[in-house]
C-alpha positions in Angstrom: -19.1 -6.7 -11.0 -17.9 -5.3 -14.7 -15.9 -2.7 -12.6 -13.8 -4.9 -11.3 -10.1 -5.5 -13.1 -7.8 -8.6 -13.0 -5.2 -6.5 -12.0 -6.9 -5.0 -9.3 -7.8 -8.2 -7.8 -3.8 -9.7 -8.1 -2.3 -6.7 -6.3 -5.1 -7.3 -3.5 -3.8 -10.2 -3.1 -0.1 -9.0 -3.3 -1.7 -6.7 -0.7 -2.8 -8.7 1.6 0.1 -11.2 1.6 3.0 -7.8 1.7 1.4 -5.6 4.2 2.7 -3.0 2.0 2.1 -1.1 -0.9 5.6 -0.6 -1.5 6.6 -4.7 -1.8 3.4 -4.7 -4.0 4.9 -2.5 -5.8 8.5 -3.7 -6.0 7.1 -7.4 -6.9 4.5 -6.1 -9.3 7.2 -3.6 -11.8 4.4 -0.9 -11.2 4.8 2.7 -9.3 3.4 2.7 -5.8 0.8 5.1 -7.1 -0.8 2.5 -9.8 -1.1 0.3 -6.9 -2.3 2.7 -4.9 -4.9 3.7 -8.0 -5.9 -0.3 -9.1 -6.7 -0.6 -5.0 -8.6 2.2 -4.5 -10.7 1.3 -7.8 -11.4 -2.4 -6.2 -12.6 -1.0 -3.4 -14.4 1.7 -5.0 -16.2 -0.9 -7.5 -17.3 -3.1 -4.8 -18.4 -0.5 -2.4 -16.2 -2.1 0.5 -13.2 -1.6 2.7 -10.4 -4.7 1.9 -7.8 -2.5 3.6 -6.8 -1.1 6.6 -4.5 1.7 5.0 -4.1 3.1 8.0 -2.1 0.4 9.9 1.2 -0.6 9.2 1.9 -3.5 7.7 -1.5 -2.7 6.4 -4.5 -5.6 7.4 -8.0 -7.2 5.7 -10.5 -6.0 7.3 -13.2 -8.2 8.0 -14.5 -7.7 4.6 -11.1 -8.4 2.7 -10.9 -11.4 4.6 -13.6 -12.7 3.4 -13.4 -12.0 -0.2 -10.0 -12.6 -0.3 -9.9 -17.1 0.1 -12.4 -16.1 -3.0 -9.9 -14.2 -5.4 -7.2 -16.4 -4.5 -9.2 -19.1 -5.7 -10.3 -17.2 -8.6 -6.7 -16.2 -9.7 -5.6 -20.1 -9.1 -8.1 -20.9 -11.9 -7.1 -18.1 -14.4 -3.1 -19.2 -14.0 -4.1 -23.1 -14.5 -6.1 -21.9 -17.5 -3.2 -19.6 -19.4 -1.0 -22.1 -18.3 -3.4 -24.9 -20.6 -3.6 -22.5 -23.6 -0.1 -23.4 -24.2 -0.5 -26.5 -25.3 -1.8 -25.7 -28.5 1.4 -23.9 -29.4 3.6 -27.0 -27.9 1.6 -29.9 -29.3 4.4 -30.9 -31.7 6.8 -31.4 -28.9 7.4 -35.4 -28.5 9.9 -35.5 -25.2 11.0 -33.8 -22.0 13.4 -34.5 -19.6 12.8 -32.9 -16.4 14.4 -32.8 -13.2 12.7 -31.6 -9.9 14.2 -31.3 -6.6 13.5 -33.3 -3.7 11.3 -30.1 -2.1 8.8 -30.5 -4.5 8.2 -34.4 -4.2 4.9 -34.7 -1.9 2.3 -33.0 -3.6 4.0 -30.0 -6.2 5.7 -32.4 -8.5 2.8 -35.1 -8.7 0.2 -32.4 -9.6 2.4 -30.9 -12.2 3.5 -34.4 -13.5 -1.0 -34.8 -14.3 -0.9 -31.5 -15.3 2.1 -31.7 -18.0 0.7 -34.8 -18.8 -3.0 -33.6 -19.7 -1.2 -30.4 -21.2 1.4 -32.2 -23.3 -0.2 -35.6 -24.6 1.2 -36.7 -27.6 5.1 -36.3 -24.9 7.5 -38.7 -23.8 8.6 -37.6 -20.3 11.3 -38.2 -18.0 10.8 -36.5 -14.7 13.5 -37.4 -12.7 13.4 -36.3 -8.4 17.5 -35.4 -7.4 18.9 -33.4 -5.2 19.7 -29.2 -6.3 23.6 -30.4 -7.0 22.6 -33.6 -9.1 20.1 -31.7 -10.9 22.6 -29.2 -12.1 25.1 -31.7 -13.1 22.3 -33.2 -15.2 22.0 -30.5 -16.7 25.7 -30.1 -17.8 25.7 -33.0 -19.3 22.5 -32.1 -21.0 21.1 -35.1 -19.4 17.6 -32.6 -19.0 16.1 -30.4 -20.7 15.0 -28.5 -17.4 15.7 -28.0 -13.8 14.2 -27.0 -11.0 17.0 -26.3 -7.7 18.1 -24.4 -5.8 20.9 -21.7 -7.1 24.2 -22.2 -6.0 26.3 -19.9 -4.4 28.1 -19.6 -7.5 26.9 -18.7 -11.1 26.2 -21.4 -13.0 27.6 -21.6 -16.5 25.7 -22.9 -19.5 22.2 -23.3 -18.1 19.8 -20.1 -18.4 18.3 -19.5 -14.8 14.9 -17.9 -14.2 14.5 -17.5 -10.3 10.9 -19.2 -9.3 10.8 -18.5 -5.3 12.6 -16.6 -2.5 12.3 -19.2 0.9 14.1 -18.0 3.2 15.9 -19.8 6.0 14.3 -19.9 9.7 14.5 -21.9 12.6 13.3 -25.1 13.4 12.6 -26.3 16.9 10.4 -28.9 19.1 7.3 -27.0 19.7 7.8 -27.0 23.9 10.8 -25.1 23.2 10.7 -22.0 24.8 14.0 -20.2 24.0 14.5 -16.9 22.2 16.4 -17.8 18.4 19.8 -16.1 19.1 19.8 -19.1 21.9 20.1 -21.4 19.3 23.2 -20.0 17.6 24.3 -19.3 21.1 24.7 -22.7 22.2 22.6 -22.4 25.2 19.3 -23.8 23.8 20.9 -27.4 25.7 19.6 -28.8 21.8 22.2 -30.7 19.3 22.5 -28.2 15.7 21.3 -30.7 12.7 23.0 -29.7 10.0 22.0 -30.6 6.4 24.6 -32.2 4.6 27.4 -30.1 3.3 28.1 -31.2 -0.3 23.7 -30.0 -0.8 23.3 -26.5 -1.8 20.9 -25.7 1.2 24.0 -26.7 3.4 26.5 -24.9 1.5 24.1 -21.8 2.4 24.0 -22.6 5.6 27.7 -23.3 6.5 28.0 -20.5 4.8 26.0 -17.7 6.3 27.4 -19.3 9.8 30.8 -17.9 8.4 30.1 -14.9 8.0 28.8 -14.8 11.6 32.1 -16.2 13.2 29.7 -19.0 14.4 30.8 -22.3 15.3 28.0 -25.4 16.1 28.8 -28.6 16.9 28.8 -31.4 13.9 27.5 -34.3 15.2 24.8 -34.4 13.3 24.6 -34.6 9.4 21.1 -34.8 7.1 20.7 -35.5 3.2 17.6 -36.6 4.1 15.2 -33.6 5.2 12.5 -36.0 6.9 14.8 -37.8 9.2 16.0 -34.1 10.2 12.6 -33.2 10.6 12.0 -36.3 12.4 14.2 -35.4 15.1 13.5 -32.0 15.7 9.5 -33.5 16.2 11.1 -35.9 19.0 12.9 -32.6 20.7 16.5 -34.0 19.6 17.7 -30.9 18.3 16.7 -27.8 15.8 17.8 -26.8 12.6 18.3 -23.9 10.1 15.8 -24.5 7.3 13.5 -23.0 5.1 9.5 -22.4 5.1 8.9 -24.8 1.6 10.9 -27.8 3.6 9.0 -27.7 6.4 5.6 -27.3 4.0 6.8 -30.5 2.7 7.2 -32.6 6.4 3.2 -32.3 7.1 3.3 -35.6 9.2 5.6 -33.6 11.8 4.9 -29.5 11.8 2.6 -30.1 14.9 5.6 -30.4 16.5 7.8 -28.7 15.4 8.0 -24.7 15.8 9.6 -22.0 13.3 11.5 -19.2 14.6 12.9 -16.0 12.8 16.4 -15.9 12.4 18.0 -13.7 14.5 19.8 -10.3 13.6 20.3 -10.4 9.6 17.7 -12.8 7.2 18.7 -14.6 4.2 17.8 -16.5 1.9 18.2 -19.5 -0.8 16.5 -19.2 -3.8 14.6 -21.5 -6.6 15.1 -21.2 -10.2 14.3 -23.3 -13.3 16.8 -23.7 -15.5 16.8 -24.6 -19.2 19.1 -25.3 -21.3 19.4 -23.9 -24.7 17.7 -26.2 -26.2 14.9 -26.1 -24.5 11.6 -25.2 -26.1 10.8 -21.4 -24.3 6.9 -22.3 -24.5 7.2 -25.6 -22.5 9.6 -22.8 -19.9 7.0 -20.8 -20.0 4.1 -23.8 -19.1 6.1 -25.0 -16.6 7.2 -21.7 -14.9 3.1 -20.8 -14.6 1.9 -24.5 -13.8 4.6 -24.3 -10.7 3.7 -20.6 -9.5 0.2 -21.6 -9.3 1.1 -24.8 -7.4 3.9 -23.3 -5.2 1.2 -20.4 -3.9 -1.9 -22.5 -3.3 0.4 -26.0 -2.2 3.2 -24.2 0.3 2.8 -20.1 0.3 -0.6 -19.5 1.3 -1.3 -22.5 3.8 2.4 -21.2 5.5 2.6 -17.6 5.7 -1.4 -18.2 6.8 0.2 -20.1 9.6 2.8 -17.8 10.2 2.2 -13.9 9.4 5.5 -12.9 10.9 7.4 -14.5 7.7 5.4 -11.7 5.5 6.8 -11.2 2.0 10.0 -13.1 3.4 8.6 -16.3 1.7 7.0 -15.7 -1.8 7.3 -16.4 -5.5 9.8 -14.3 -8.2 9.3 -12.5 -11.2 8.9 -14.6 -14.5 11.6 -11.8 -15.8 14.0 -11.9 -12.5 17.2 -13.6 -13.8 20.2 -15.0 -11.9 19.0 -12.7 -9.2 22.0 -12.1 -6.2 
């Protein structure tokens, strides 16, 4: 076991998710040859073949499928341990005002709150849950130190944004619907289109894409509540353009809903961590590290496992990726 490197395990997890050495190289910042070298060394150390390198995209071998859950669990524990190490450096922090989007309110936000309460035992918390546009307003007015929300269509002046998650847009339709994705955009499904409210940033992203595609869909229904929108889809009352992250938080309705790829050229939103200039950098790192571990375990891993066609479209963003387009 001493010949197994941590980097090899990290790259194996990425390769299992992406199915492409090129994609792993892009996300890890390494060259294709370096990624291949680490993967070969891992397989040599184990004496087993973990990936079918001859397939496109690459697929796990039976041995790789057995090994992957243990790798993910170990890397998740290490990430949590790394985050806890920051507590010694930031023990002097006495207050933190944090705002998160509602997308994280079911499992991720509560786990983050518990972790921060442990890591920062002497810190006074203000923990808010708001829509993205309200979080950006709170940041602009200096009423929160850190905000986690969807990046708007246009760059925001002031707070610094570090990308956290790429969340691609998909179609959510009733599970018993057999129409192809194109039929929904063409208005041929017989089901009404359920919109996110245009005042929300996610709604603005969708409306902008529909304008680019010159698609005019009916405007009978508009929702601010993600759960209400998914409840109507589950009852067969319509379809929506949404994201895997929003689907992941609608757990009670998932059995009656099917996700489909967005037809044609896809598009995605970016969820980012916004920090004000006065924000402690180590606190921001602690929150970012913890959120990445939680999002990976609670949202990305189960959703991609259930819908492999998402591929690397639904993925974490790099630590150093700032204000991506």
